[in-house]
Structures are given as C-alpha cells and as structure tokens.
N, C-alpha and C positions, 0 to 999 in steps of 0.2 A: 220613635220610629217604627215600625213594625216590620213584621218579618215573617216570609212565609214557607212554611213546613215540608218538603212532600211528604207525601201519603204513603201507609205503605213502610212495610220491611223492607231494610235489603235483603236481598237473597243473593247468594252466589250463583246459583242456577240462575238467573232471572235476566238477562240482558236486555240492553238497552240499546235501543238502535241507533240512536243517536247522540249526541255529546251537548253537555247546558253551562250554562256560563249562569255565574252571580249577577243579578239585577243592581247588585254594590259596585260592582266590577267599572272602571270609566273606559274601559272598550268599548267603541261602537262601530258594528261593523256594515252597518244597515243605510248609514247617514251618505250623503253625496252616491244617488245610487245609480248617477249619469256617467259615474267613470269607465271606461271602459276593462279594466281589468282588473280583474279578481282575487279578492288576499286572500292565502292561507293561511293557517296557523295549523302549529301541529299537536295533536291527540297527546296528551297526558294523564295515564292513567296510573289509580294506585287503590289497592285492596284494603278496607274498613272492615274489622270487627264490629265495631259498635262506635256509636261516636254519639257526645250530648255535647248542646252546648245553652248558653246565658245570652243575655242582652247588652251591648252596648255595654261597656266599661267592668261588665263582670269578669271573672277567672272560667279561663273555659280551660277545660282539660278532656283528655283523647285518649281514648288507650286502645292498641293496633293488634294485629296478628298476624304477623308475616306479610305484611304490607307498606307502600310508603306512598308516603302525603307529599304531594308538593301543593305548598303555597305561594302565589305571586301577589309581590304588590304593585300598588295603581300606576306606578309610571312608567314612562314607553320603554324604561328599561325595564322588564320585570327582576324579582330575586324571587327563586323561587329557594323553597325551604323543605328538604327533608326530615322528616320524620320517622326514625324508626322504635320499634317495640322495644324498649328495658326489659321487660315482665311484665308479666300480669299484674294490676294494681298499682302502675305505673301512675305517674302523672306528670304534665307540664303546664307551667303557668302560664300565661302571655299577658305582655301588655298592650293595652289599648292604642288606639291609632293615633293618641292625642302625643303618646310617650315617644312612639318610633313610625311616623308617617308614611315611611317608606320603605318600608318592612327591611331595614338592614338587622343582620347577626349581627347585635348588641354584645359588648363582654358579659354585662350582665343576667345575660338569658342563658339560658339551659343551654350548656353544647352537644345536646342530640341534633341541634338547626346548624345544619352549612348552608350556605350561600351560594350562590353559583348565578350565571344571567341566563337574563332567557331573551331573545329578540321577541319584539314587538314592533309590529307594521304603526309607520306613524300615517296620521289619519286627520283630517283637519279636526279642528278644536270642534267639537257638540259637546256641549255640558245641559244635562239636565235635572230636572227634582227628582228623587225619588218615587218611585209610583207607592200608594201603599199597596197594603197587604190585598185589599177585595180587588184595585185593579192592575193589580199584579197578574191574575188568576185570568183575566180577558187576554192578556197581552202574552200568552203563555210564548205562541208558535214566533211572536214575532216580538222584539224589546228593542226599542234603541238605546245606544249604548255611549255617551260619553268617550270622546280619543282621550288617548292619554298625552296626546301632546298638549293637552290640556295644563298639564303642570308644569312645563320645564320651554318647550317650542310655543306656548303661547304665552310661558313667563306670568300665569296665576297661579295661585295659593293655592297648595293641593289640600282636596276636601276632606276635611277631617272624620273619617267613617272609622268602624271596626274594623278589626284584621279580617275576620269573616267575611265581611262585606268587600273586601277585596280581592277573595279567591272568584277569579273571571272563568275559569274553565275546570273539570274536570269530567273524568267516564264515569260516567253512571252506571256503567256495567263492571266496571270495577269497582263502584263502590258496593255493587252487589247488595241494592234497599231502593224499594219504591220512592219515588219521588211524595213528599207528603206536608199539607201545610204546615205538620209541626216543624219540621226539618229547617233550620235555617239554612244550611248548604246548598239546600235544591230552591229554595224561593224564588219561585219566575223565573226558572234558570230556562236560557234561551237555544234551540239546537243551531250551529254555524256550520253553516252550508261550505261542504267539501274538506269540515275537520280529521274526518275521519280518516284524508291519505295524508300520507307521509309526505314530507319537506323532499326539495330537489337533491338537496345536500346528503339526506339520511338514505334516500335510496339510488344514490350512486350514481344515476342514468338521467339521462331527459332527451325529451324530444320534441321538435319544434312544435309538437302537437301538445306540449304541455305547457309553454314556453307564457302562453299569458294569464297561467292561473301561478306561475309563482313569482312570489315577490321574495327579493333577497334580502337576509337578515340584516338589521339596520347595528349602529353601535350607538352607544350606551345618550340616548338624548340628555337625562337631566344628571350629567356627567358621567365620570370614569368609574370606576371600583377602584378604591385604594390599592396602589400596587405594594404600598410597603417597599421603596428602592434599598437596595440589600447595600448597595455603596454610597458614600458622599458624592455630590455632583462635580465637587473638588480635586484633586489630588496632593496629596503632602507635598512639601520641598523635594523629598527624598527620591522621590517614587521613580523605578527605572525608567520609566519611560519621560520624562524630564531631561534624563542625563542625556539620553538617545536624541531628544531633538538637540538639546544645546550643544551636543557633537556635532550632529548634523547639519547645525547653523553655522556653528565657528567654523564646522571645515569647507562648507560653501561660500564663506566670505572669505575664508584666508585664501583660498584656491582662486575666487573671482576676486579678489585684489590683484594676487598675482597673475594670474592672464590678462589683468586690464594694464598690469602695468609693464610685463613682458612685451605684448602690442604697442606699446608707445616708446621701447624703449630699444626692441627689436636688437634685442642682443646676436651676435654671429656667435656658432657653437667651438669653429674649427675644429682641431684635435677632437675634441669631444662627442662629436654627430660625425664619420666617418668609417669608411667602407674596411681602414683597417688597426685604427685604434678608435677604443671609447666605445660610445651606444652606433649601433647601424644605422642607416638611413632607415630601413624599411623598420624599423625596431620604435625609432624616437617616432613615427610619424603614428606608428598605434598604440604608440602611451599616451602621446597628444591627443589620440581620440577619446581613448581612455577616459585618461581624466575629467575629460568639457563632459563625456556622458555622466562622472558621479560628480560633477558639481553642478550638472542639466539638473539629476535625480534626487539630489540633494537640496535644493535649492526648491524644485517642485516641491518635496516635502515640507520643507521650512513656513515653505509661503502659504500653503493649504493650511499647517496650523498656524499659521500667523493670520491669513484671512477666519478661521474659525472660531479661533479664540476670541476676534473682534464682534462676530457677527453672535458668537451665543452669550461674553457677556452684555451686547447691546438687547439682547431678547432678556436677558434674565434682570436688566440695574432698572431697576424703580425709575417713575419718571423720563424712560427712555421712550421712541416710537416703535420702538420693537423692531423686526427682518422683515423680510419679504421673503417670498419664492423666486422673486429677480435677484434680488442679492444672496442668496444661495447657489444657483448658477453660476456664481462666479468661480466656484472651486470647478466646474466642468468646464471651463472658458480653457484653465490652466492646464488642467489634464486631459482634454481632448479638444483644444485647439478649433478644431471641426466645426464641435456645437454653436459657434459664434455664426456661423454659416447656417447649418438645420433650425436653429434658434435664434435667427437673428431677433425676434422682436424683445429676447431680455434685455438688448440694449439701450431700447428704451427707455426701460424703468430702473437698471442700474447702472449702465455706461457713463452717467453724466454726476455721478458721485463721486468725493474723492478717492474712496474705495474701490470704483469701478475703474477708474482711470488707473490707481496700481495693479487692480487684477489685467487692464488689458496689457498694461506695462510689462506686465510678469506671463503674458502668454506670448506676449509678441517675441520677448528674451527666449523663453521656454523653447518657442518651437525653431527658432533662428539660433540658439546657442550655440549648438554641437557645425552648424555650416561656418558661421562667425569665428568663433576655436579654428577651424583648418582654413580660414581665410588668413587671420591674422596670428595665430599662435605657431603654430604645426609646423614644425620646421620642412622648408623647402629651398633649394638653390637658387641662390641671388647673390646678384653681384651687390657690394657694397660700395662704399667711396673711393677717390683718388685717396691712395693715405702717400705722405713721404717716410721714408724708412730707409736707413743704411745696409745695405745686401752686402752681403761680405762674397768672395768666391776664391778660389786657388789658381795661385800663380807660380807658374813652372819656368816659365822663360823669356826672353826680349824679343820681342814683333819680327819675326822671318828669320830667326836664328835655325841656322843650314844645319848646325849639329843637334838640334833638337828636332828637327824636322826631319832627319835620318832615324835618329834613334826611336819615332813615335810612327814610321810608316813599319806597317809588319811584312815579314817577309823569314823564309823558309831555308834560303841560300846563304845564311852569310858565313858559315864553316866554308864552304867551297867555294864562295867570294865574297872575301870580307870586306876585298876593297872596293866594288862596286855595285855590289848585293844592295846597298840599301839605296843610293840613286837607282839604282833599275826603278827598284820599288815606287819611288818619287814618281820618277819618269812617267810609268804605270799610271800609278794615280791623277798626276796632275791632266795627263793627255786625255785621261778618262772625261774627267769631272771638265776640261777645256770645252772639248768639242761638247759635249753636251749643253753646254751652258753658250755655246754658240750657235747650236742645231734651234735653241729653242728662242736664243733672242731673232733668229732671220726668221723664224717659221710666226714672231708676234709681225715683221714685217711684210712679209708673204702677206700676213691675211691684212694689212694697212693697203697694200697695191693691188688688190686683187677687189677688195672693196671700194678705195680713191674716193670716200665722202667726208675725208679729214685730210688737212693740209696740214703738214707737223713739222715748221718753220725753226719754232724756238724749242731751241736745245733742253729748257728743263720740263717739257712737256713731253720730250719723245722717250717712247721707249726705254728701260731701263734693265738691268742685266739680272739675268735669275741663277740663283747656284743653290746647292741642297749641303746641307749640313749631314753625316753620318745617314743616309738618305731618309731620312724621313722629318726634316727640318727644312723650307724652302726662306732663303735667302732673298730679299729685294733689294739693289742697290737704288744708288742714286746721285743725278747730277748736281755736281758742284760748283762754285764757281763760275756759275754761267755766264757771268759778265767777263768773261773773258773766253767766251766759246762760241763766240758770231763772228764768222770768217767777214762779213760785208764790212762790220768795224773792220778788223785787221786791215785786209786790202787796201780800205781811206785809209789805215797809216802807213800804209808799207810798203804799196802795192805791191804785193805779194797775196797766194791764196797760201791762209794758214787756219787749219784745222786743229784747234785744241779744245779738248775735252778732260775732263777729270771726274773717275767714277768714285763712289764712296760705297762700302758694303759695310753690312751691322756688323757688329763684335760678335763673334760664336760663344766667347768665353760668357755672354751673361744668361746664354742658354744652359750652360754648366753650371753657375751658379744657380739659377733659376731652379732647378731640382736637386739643389744641395738642402741634406737636413741644416747647415748654417743656417737658411731662411728660416724654415718649418714653412714654407708654403705649400698649401694641400693640391696634392695635383690629383689629375683628372681617376687616373686609379685610384684614390682616396676618396671620390666623391660619386661612385658606382659608376666608373668611367664616360662621365659624362658632365664632370666639370670643365670651368674656365678659370685662366687669369690674363694678367697683362699686366708686362712691366716697358714702365719709360726709363730706363738706364743711362743714365749721365757718365758716358765712359765714351772714348775717342773711337773715331771708326775708321778702319783704314782705305786706304786709298790709293788709285794708281793715276797718274797723268800720262796723256796721251799726246803729245804735239808732234803733227805732221805739217810738214813745207816744202810746197812744189817749186824743183828747182832743176835749171835749166845744166848738160855737161859742161859747160863751162865754169859753172860757178859751183859743181860738184868736184870738181876735178883738185884743190886742194886736199881734198878728202878720200881718193881713188886712187891704189899706189899706182896702175897700169896708168897713169897721168901724171905720174912724177917723173921728171927728167933720168935720164940714166935707167927709167926701171927695168928688169928684168922680163920678158913680158913673152907671152904666145899666143895662138892663136886657138878659142876655147871649140871653133868647128863651127860654131852658132852665127854663118854672117860673120858680119867683122867683127864678130865681139875679142875682146883679149882678155887672159889673166893672167897674173903673176904668178910667178915661180911660187915653188910647197915655201920655201921657207921664208918668204916676200917679209915677213914681221920684224926679221934680223934687221932690217933697212929703216926699220919705225925709230927714228931720234927718239933716246931718252928722257925719261919724264927730268930727270935733273942732271944735269951736265956741268964738270966742275963747280960743283958747287950753287948752280942754278938752273933755276929752273925754265922745264924747256915746255912750250905750250903750242908746239907745232904750230903749223899755217894759219894765217888769217885766212878768212870767209866771210863774203857778203852778207852772214847768217849769224855772227858771232854774237851779236848782243838779241839776235830771237831766242838762241838756244843759250846762250850765255855763256860762250866757250872763251877763252883767250887770259890773257895776265889779268885783267879787267876785275875778271870772276873767278880766276885761281881754279879751272876747267879745262880739259883736255880736250878736244874734239874727236868724236872718232873716225879711223880711217878701215877703209874699205880696199878689198881684191880688186875689186871691178863693177865695172855699171852689169846691174842684175839684166835679162833678157826680159822680154813679156812675159807677164803671170807668173812673175820670178821673184822672188825675195829673196836678201840677203842679210846678215843680222853681224852688230861687232856688239859683241859685251866683255872682251876682254879688261878696254875702259882701263888704258894707266893714268894713275893720279896723279896729284901733285904734292907736296910737301907739305902741304896744308890741307888739301882736301883731298877726300876718299872716294873712287867714284863708286856715284851711286846709279848710275843709269846703263840701259842698254838703246843699241840705235836698230833701227830698219828700214833700209832701202828698197825700195818697189816699184815695180815698170808696168804703167797700166800701159796696154793697147791701144787706150781710148785718145791718149794725150800724149807728145813729144816730152814732157818735162818728168822726169822722175820726184819719186815723194818719199822724201825721207821722215823718220815716224822716231820722236825718244820718249821714253818708257821711263816714269820713276815713281817710284812710292815711296807714302810717309800715312802718320795717322791724320788724322783732321778732327782740331779742338770743338768746331764749330757743329757737332754733330750729337746728336743723343741715339741711343738703340732701341728700339721698340721690337718687343718680343711678346708675342698670344701666341696661346698655348688650349686647346681644347678636343676633351676625349672622343667629339666625333667630328671635326675636318682635321684635326691636327695641328701641328704649330707653324708657327712662319716669325719671320725676324726680318726688319727692316730698318735700313737708315734714315735716317731725320736730322736734316742738316737746312743751316743757316736760316733756319725760321724764326724771326723776332720775338714771337711769341711763347720759345721753347724753354720753360724755364727749367727743364732738364738738362738741355745744351751744357756738355762737359765744360766751355771755359764757361759756364758761369757758375761751376765748383766757386771758383778763384776769387777771391775779392782784388788782384790786382793782376794786373796784363803780364803774361806768361812768357817766356821765352819757349815756344810752341819746337823748336826742335826745327829739324830738316829734314832732307829724304830719307830712307834708312841705307844704308850700303849693304846691309845682308840679304835688301830683298833680292841685288841685281844677282845673287847669287842662284837665289829663285828661280830668278826671271829666267836666267840660263839654261836649269835646268827644264823651263816648259818651254823653249823654245827649240831644244835639241829634238824635247820629246811629240813637240809639233812640227818639227821640220821645217821649219822658216828660212834655215839656209841653206833649203837645195836652190837656190840661185847659183850656187857656187858648182854645180854640176849641172848646170840645167835641168832637173827633173820636173822641172812644172809639179811641183806636190799643190793639192789638192788647196790645202789651208791659202797658200800663195794666189792660186787661179782667183777664189774667193776676196780676198782682202785687195788684191791690186783694180780687180775691177769697182770697187767701190772709193778710188781715190776721187775727191773734189775735180771737177772740171770748170767750175767756174766759182764765183768767191759765194757763195750759201752752200746751204744743208739743204740737199734732196728733200722734194714732201713723202717722197715713197718711196725711199732707199734710206739704209745706214750711211753715214760717212765712212773712210778707212779709220780712223780715230776711233770713233765709237766701240767699230766691230771690234778693234785690238785692243779696248778696255775692256769690254764683255768677255773676250780671250783672255784674256788675263786675269780676270776674277776670279780665277780658282788659285790663283795661287796669294789673293787678300785673305782668301779663308784662309787657305791650309799654314799661312803663314800667322795667322791672328789665337789660333787654339791653342790656349792655355798660355797665350800672351799677358801681360796688366793691363789693368783697368784707368792707368794712368798713362801721360805721352813720352814716359821715361821710365829707365830702366835705373833701380837703385840698390839693389844685392848688389854685392861680391863674392861671384862664384866662381869656379871656372866654366869657360863655355858661357857664362850665364844661364845653366840648366840650374835649376833646384829638385831634390828629391823629393820623391813622392809622399803625400797629394800635393805638396809645393805649399808655399806662405799662402796667409790667409791674407789679402788684400782686401776693402772698403770701397763702398761706391755709393753715391746719392744714385739715389732712385725714386719712383713714383709704381705703387703700385695698387692695382684694384683686383680682388681675388672674386669668386665664386666660392661659398661657402652655406651650409645650411643653418638659414637663418630664419628666426621665428620675425614675419611681417608679414604685410602685404605685399605680393608682387606685382596690379595693376592699380592705379590712382583711385578708378572707381568702389574699389573696396574697400574704401577710407570709410564708408559708410557704416562698415562693422562696430567701427569705433563706439558707436553710440548703442548697438547691443552690447558690448561687454561692458561701457558703462552703467546701463542702466541694472543690469545684472549686478555690477559689485553695489550700488545704491539701492537694491530690493534687497540684499543679502544683510547689508549694513542696518536697515532698517526694523527688517526683521529678528534680525540677533539682538540690538537695544531691544525692541519689545517684550521679544521672550523672557531676556534676560533681566529686564522690571515686572515680569508678571510669569514669573518661574512657578507657581503653580496654576499648574493648567485645571483645566475647566472642561466638563465634558463636551465635546465640540458634536453640537448636534443639527451640525451639517453635513456631517458622514451619514451615510444610508441606513444604516442597523443600528447607531443611535437615532437617528431621526423617527425610524419604524416602529420601534418599541415606545418613542413616547407616543406619536400618533394612537397606537392601539388602545395606549392606555389614556387617551383623550375624548373630551366629547367632541362630535363634530359641528362643524363650523359652519353657522347661516350663509356668510357672504361667499364660501366657495360649495354651494350649494350644487350640487349639476357635474362639477368636475370630475366624478371619482370614475368617469369611463373613459372620457377622452383626456383627459388632461386638463387643467390651468389654462388659460389662455385671455390676454386681455390685461381688463382690469384685477383677475383671480393676481396676477402676479404683481401686483402691487398690495395686495392686503396685506397689513403687518398683524403680527400677529407675535406675543411673547410666552416664556416657559415661568409658568407661576407654579408654588408652592405651598401644600397645605400640608402644614408642620404638626398637625395631630396626629396623622395619617402618613406622614414624612413621604407625601405621596406630588412626585413632578409631574405638569400634566401643560400639555398646549391650551391657552385662551387667547380669546384674539382682544386684541387693545381697543380701548375705547374710538379713536382715532380712525377713521376710513381710509381708503388709498390716499397715499401721501403723495403721490404721482401729481402733481396741477395735468387737468384737461385733460385725464385717464378714463376712456369710457369706454362699457361693454355690455356685449348684449346679456338681459337679465337672464340668470341659469332658469328659472322653471320656463319663462318666455320660450329661451331658444329650446325646450324639451318640447315645447308643442308643435314647433313648428319639424320635427320629426315625422316623417312617415312610417316608422317601424318602431317596436317595441324596444328598449334600450336594453332589455339584456339579452335581445338574441344572441349574437356576436356572441355573449359567456355561454351560453347554450352550445352553442357549435362546439366551444373552445372547451368546455367542459368534459364534452363526449370525443374530443379530437384524441389523438396516438401521441405519447408523449416521447420523443426520440431520446431525450438527452437528460 
C-alpha cells in the first residue's frame, strides 16, 4: 500500500483555504449526487509542531507543541482521540488497525488518549479500493470515499487499515505545513464542500435558508459507547423502594377488599354517623371520598409497578419475544385513560393480550373507582328493611283517667280556683281541639260536595277524623266495625233508620315512645334534619261508638220527663214546648230500691241500645223534647249494681223531619288495630290507626296466642265526654239557645235509610267532634287493653312505668350501599379492583427484588441514548411511531465486559399477525418538504417555560 505525503513544510503563517481528508477514510461525500440535500461536516482544527509517520504496522510517534490532534475512527460513529503534548521528546506508541479496528481507547493504550463521540452522517454504502499514490495526485480535487455505513449498517466487515488511514479530516491551516507527497497524513486529501462552516447546533441559530444544508447528528450506528452502569439492574430485597411498593400494594388490597365487602353487606351506621353523635354526615362523606381516592392512587401505583416489572422482565428474559411500544403504552392507559381515545391504534397491537385485557380492566376501575365508591360505599340516607322489635314506652295512667287529665292540663289559676281550675283548662283544651277537628272534617266534605264527582256511600271509604297532637303531629282516624254501619241493613232488620259508626284513633303514646331514648331510634335532628322513619305499633286504638236512631214522640215518651204522668212542667215559651221544673231529677227512680235494681221504663228500642234488666243497663232520661236545631244531653247516667254507666246520650231535632234523633256515645280501646307512625324532618310527623286488616301482622290482637277478654266500654271516658259536651254547649236545647254546634249536627240527621253521598251523617259528625277526647284520654295510657298497676287514682309517678309492645320499624340511617337498583353495576368495578389488587400484591411479593422499570420515561430515555438505532423504526424520530412500528419487538441486552445495558432488536418481526404499515423510507420520499423544517423553526422559537 502506497502513501502520499504533502509537499512542503508546515508553516504557521501559511493558511489553507479548504479542508482536506485522507483517502484512507471510508467517508464518501460525492456518491449519490442526485440527492437534493447536502451534508455538512464540522471542521476540526489542530496545531502540530512536527510529525513523523511510518508505514502500516510500524510504530507512530508524534510530537506536539501546544496543539491538539483529533483522530477519527472509520466507523459511522466516529471516535475522536485527543493527543496532548506531555513535553518535548515524549512519544506515544499506537497499535495497528488489526489490534483496534474501531479506534477505541483501550486500557493498554496511553492514558493521554481520551475517546469521545463524533456524529457521522449516514450515507449509502460505497466501498472502493485504495488508489495508488500516482493516481491519488490526479484525483486530488475529487476523491470518492466509501460511506461509513459500510461497516455496520451494511453489516460488512470493517476494512483492516492503519490507524492513520482512518483519519478522514483535519484542518491544514491548523497543521501549519504544506501538503507533500512525503506526508502520509496529507496523501490525496480532498476538500469538503461546506466543511469550513459550523453546524447549526454549534451556531445556536438557524433560518429556513440554511435548513437544506443541515444534517442532524445521528446516533451510533455501530453500537453504543459502553456506559458502564453505575448500579445493578435489580434492587436488593431490603431496598426501601420495595418496602414502599409492598406497603402501597397491601394497603390498596386490604382497603379495596373492605370497600367491596362493605358494598355487599351495606352496613347501617346508626349513631356512629349522625349529627349529634359519632361522626358528622358531611365528615363521613368526605372521609369516604378521601379513602377511595387513596385506594385508587395506591392501586394505580401498584398496577404500574406490576405492569412495568412484567414487561421489563420479558424484555430481559432469554428466549422471550421481547416487548413492543404498544405494550409500553398500556402504562399510559391506566395513568391517562383519555389516551385510549387519542391513541386508539394502540389497542390493535396490545389490547388483545392477557396483559392488555388486565390493563384495560385497570383503566376502567381507575377511571370509575371514586364514582363507584360514592355510589356503593359512601354513607347516604337510606331506608332499611322492616325490622321487628320490642319497643318500650312510659305509662302514667289508665285510659281516659279524669284525674290524670286534670293534673296534666297546664293552668295558672290553681290557687285562686282550686275546685274548677283544672276542669276549665280541660274544657278550653277540648273545645279548641273539637272545633278544629269538626271544621277540618266539614271542609273535606265541602270539597266533595262542590266537586260532586264521587259517590261515597260505603262507610269504610268515607272521610275520617283528623286530629292534632301537641300541635306538630297529625292524627288520622279510621272507621271500624263497618259491617254495622249500613243504615239500609238496619232498616231491613228493624224497620228503623239507624246511623251506627265507630271511629278509631291512633294511640298517641307511640309518638312519645318513638322519640324516647329507650328505643334508640335516630331522629330527624340526628340526620341533618332530613331523616325519616316509620313504625307499625301493635297497640290498641282508642275508639268511640256513636249510634243514632230516629224515634217519634210516643216512642221517646218513656225517656222524657215532661211526658211522664204527674210531671211538674211549665211552658218554655217556644211554641208548645214544655219543660220540667228545676229539680225534676229527684223524681227519677233510684237505681236500687229495696235491694232491687231499677231499670226504669221499657222502650221499643231497648234491644237496640241494650237497655233494661236483660243488659243490666238503665236508659237515659231527658228533661224535655228539644226544639228544632237544638240538642239536649244526658250524661248523669245512673248505673246498676253490676254495671257502671259508660255512655252519654244526646237528643236532637232536625227541622227537616218530624222524628227526633237519639244518639248514644261510648268509648273503648279496639284490639283489632295497630298504630302507624311516620316522621320526616321535611314533611313532619303523622299517625294513623290501621284496623281490621287480616294481613296486618302488627295488629294488637295478634300479640296474644289465645283469645282475650278484650274488655268493655271505659266508664272513665263518660266523665271526659261530659267535659266535652259542656265546652261544646251541646246541652243548649234546655234554654233554646240555638247553639252553632247543635244547629250543624241536627241538620245532618238521616232522613232515609242510607248514607248521603255528599254530606256526612249526624253520627259521623258527632264521632269526629268527640275525637279530641280519645286523643286526650290516651296520652300516657298503657299499650295494652287493661290496667295492671295498683296505685292511687291509677296514676304513676313521672316518668312512669316502662311497658313494652311489639312493633315493626323501618328507619333511615346513613348506610353504605346503592340508592337505586341500576347502581348495582358498580359492583363490577369494586370486584375488579379487589381482584387486580390481589393479583398485583401476589406478583410483587413473589418477585420482591424489583428490576429497573424500562417502561418509565426516564429509564427508557437513558437506555435509548446509550443504544444503537433500530433499522425497523427508521423514520419515526420526527412524527413518532405508527402502524407496524408499534409492534416491533425489542429487548434489553447486556455486555458483561463493559457492564453496559442497551436496546437490541429481536430476530423476530412484528409479532402481530396481519400488521402492515408503510415503509419508513417510502414514507419519507412522499413528503414534499424537508423533514427538519419544523425542527428548524422550533429551534429558533422562544421557550416560555
């Protein structure tokens, strides 16, 4: 092999206009001249005091004075060697190409050499034989050099040449000597067009006019420079990161399991979450949302670790198919679910694998877990199921106990009027409630009469009484024993117009028991003022029976004092009406005379009203017949030896008929009823009597296995009713005062044996009018049909005795569970979250020594920078990978000699069948503009952040 030395001596004062290159270099910048873009190379300068060289294989010695020499290897990733003068007379012995064909700095070489990378443009392969020295002189201006791609990209064996033959460029000006045939470094050196210009990156500026001459620096084509990794690719089992990951996975697994089972069980939190005790409702909601978010965050962390470990281990494992960019994108699915939309093409390559399915499930639960938690776990006000329980309440007195009612009525005039103060208080209370009840009842009928669209002739379907308890609870009664309430049936049996009704009211003691701490029921105030609950109490209901019978004057004569023989009567001044003298009651026979019971005169209606010796009950006696629109009352009721009087009687005269109407009122507690109590923080509270329902398991009589003696009419109620009639002026007919109540009632007397369709009957109105006495007499009354305590006046001290009763209760509490049936779909989200957490936790525990996760951007970036380009991904550096690029498999390789990790492509092609995409080179040729045009604009753009 011949060498050409440049003629002349190197002189510092002599300048060279153009750079030169060695013919031994493999670079060829003139081949493929048809390409439209010119390549640029940076000029390298160095100063050399004097140099000597020998032929190939001989030792080379250099001496330098204050100059640096750059030696470049013949690979497409150049290796630069800086030679610094250590002093005059120092020499460096270099090995030949056969020892180090790539020109790397090896350990046995002098420490004065340092290796650095120099980018070399990639050119098509063009290998030519070296020209002899004689021909080299003829081609001094143009010399075709082979491309550096010949060695690696072309996968041909590097040419074995001397070290000095691989020096492809240096600045003759810096050498400060002439080219001569005796200088091996300057043999046949060719000037490179544009080499005197610096690169765009070195200049720091760019414009569109220079873009065509710019050739971006390329990465190592013949493999990376060994980076000698500072750390092992796998962490020790005691590393803090492993402990953190295991702790996060354990937390996410345990908490997601708790969340799932809580959603299944749907616990009711009771007083643990309430406004007055335990955790506040708003605090509980925020806490549930916070915990759900921590579960979601730790799950994402755990799953990303799980995913990264699997993909990295697959990329490292021997014999594996490696991993792909599409599989690496699964990490983004979980972190950024929206990427499934913006990068939908990834699903084609990664979504059909098992790991892809798991990633899609993880994406689903990560996106909707907090929503599922809010729907299925977060506490919310919710009704439970009907539950049977024994409720407890305080009992103070027997039903309708007049002494207890007097003591309970608030009055301020006890000292001034000790005898009548309590009675006056009761009269005011009863009259007020009675008037309101009757007015409400008549208002309902007025609406029915005005509307006229409904015919209400069946007693069970007709309007009922509505009362009030403590001014804040509405009480609704119900008609019972309706089989006896049809006037037509009675008329058929007796030939008389009989109006017989029985009204039952709810037990007011249930309301007191419901709010009692004895039962621990959450009240609306405990539930932010919006809670609700309902009770079906198995207690008897106070009821009143009103039976009105139309009778003529002769049929009533035995019961009217003015019609008796030898009666002391006077004229009342109203027509032919007569009135008995003031002490007429002294002429009424005693109940017992000479040891015998006296049941007074017989009447034609004894069997209807159950009077006489047969029934041991005495009939009433009235002082006179009332005038039209008036009523008279008998409440004295003399009893017999065996029967205590238990009823009051009212007789009225309607101007529409000739007959008088005689009504009997009695009260008892009905065992065939239950009391339903509903309370709401928004709608208020209400109670209703629910009676004679064969399907009502809470009916009071069902609390007993055997039939009981349900008792009889309450005699104490007669006294309470007497206070009611006084307050209501129902006895105004004695003075013909024409009171308003009497006028309303008498006009409702039946004129024919049927209930009017648009008006209430007289018996119905009287029952509603007297309903206030039922409520008043039931406050503090027992929850059974009898009195079982032996105390004076049947009054227990405050707070009273605790008595239990059966009840069914449904309450609203803050409950973890779904409010609507469709929300059950979130069970799937909670279950998948728990399953994936268990799977990830098991994997992480079994593979506790984590490896470097190369799906993380910083790790992959470092690995890629220290790796060679991939031919299969050619053309993706600008616009990114697409199509079959996403399915190109790669793996992580390791060079043990240099402790270097790098990316290498596998021997397999894209593993997704049927994946076709445009060829990178072909795609580049279709572009109508320079590929680096956008980069140039971005390079000169202003950085805002």
